[in-house]
N, C-alpha and C positions, 0 to 999 in steps of 0.2 A: 504496499499499501504507497509506504513513503517515497519508495523506489520511484513507482508510477507519479504520485502526485510533482514529486520533485522534477521527474524528466516531464511533466507535463509545461511547469514553470520555466523552468530551461529551456523548450522549444519553443512555447510563446515569445520568450527573453530573447532568442535571437531572432527570431522571425519580426522584433517589435523591433528590432536593432538595425536587420538588414533591411526590412522595408521599410520601415516607419511604422503609423496610427493609421493600420490597415482593419479593415473588416475583416473576422473571420468568421466565415458561412460554418454552414451545420456540418455537413461533409468534410470539409477542411479540419473540422474538431474532433471528427470519430476517426479520421486518418493521424490524428496527434495522440487520441486515446488510443488506438493499435501502437502508434509508434511507441508511446508509454511502457503499455503491457509489456512489448516486446522488449525492450532495455529492462522490466521488470525481472521478466521472468530468465534473461540469460544471466544478470548482474546481480539480481538477488536472490535466485535461487540455483542456476546451472552454477557457477561459478563458484559459489562459496563449498557449495557438496561436491562439485571436482576437486578444488584447492582444500577444504580444512576437510572433509569425510571419505572422498572417494578414495578407494584402495588397486586404484589398476594402475599397471606401471605405468611409467613417465609418457612412451610417444601415445599411449592410449588420451590419458588427459590431455594431450597436448593437442591430438585429431579434435577431440569434442571440443575442448573451446577452440579451436578455431572455427571449426565446422559450425558452432552456436554462432560466435562471433560475427562470419558471413553471413548467413542467415541472415539474423538481428541486422546488421546495415545493411546488404539490398535489400532486404521487403521492406525497411524504413525508408530509406531514398526514394523507394517507388513507389511508398505512397504518401512521401511529401511531395514529389514535384515528378513525375514519370519524363519528362525533358530532363531531370538532371540524372534520372537513371539512366535513359539513349545515353548520355553524354559519357556516362562511368562505363558502362557496358560493355566497351572494346576494351578497356587497360582491365578486364578481370583477372587475368594472371597474375599481372603483377600485383593486382589489391591482393590476392589468394596468399602467393610468394612471401609479400611484405607481411602478411598478419601472418603468416605461419613461423617466420622467419621469428617476431617479436616475440608471437608466446613462448618460442623456444627461450626465449632468452629472456623474459619473465618468468618463466617455472623453475629455468635452473635458477634465477637469483631467488625468487623467493625459496626456493627448497632449499638454496642455504644458509640464505638466511632464519629459516625454520629452525634449521639442524643445531646450526649456533643458539636458539632460542632453549632448545631442549636438552642441547648439553649442557647450560650453563640451569637448567631446573633440576635437572640428573644431579649436577654436584652440589647443587645448596643440599638434596636430601641426605 
C-alpha cells in the first residue's frame, strides 16, 4: 500500500514537473494506478522476498529480479505512453543487458554487505 501510494505521488510529481499544470483524465489516472501496482509488486513483494527470504542460487535470484524489473519497466512505459514505448523498444537488447549487469553488480555487493553484517552478528554472540 505504501509503495503504491508513494509511486502514484512520484509519477504525478514527475508528470507535473515535465508537463506543467495539466489535467489528468481518468484513463491516464488508471494507467498511473496500474504502474503503481506494478512497482509495488516488484519492489514491495518480489525484491524483498528474493533478497531477504529466498533460498535460490545466485543466478536464479538475478534472473528473477531482472525479469521482474524488465517486465515492470516495459509495461509501465507502455501504460504511460505508447509513443515512448515505440521509441525505446528497438533498444530492448541493450536495456536487458544493462539491467542484467546492474542486477549482477547489486546482488554481489548486497551479498557481500549481508555476509559482513552476519559475521559481526555471529562474532558478538
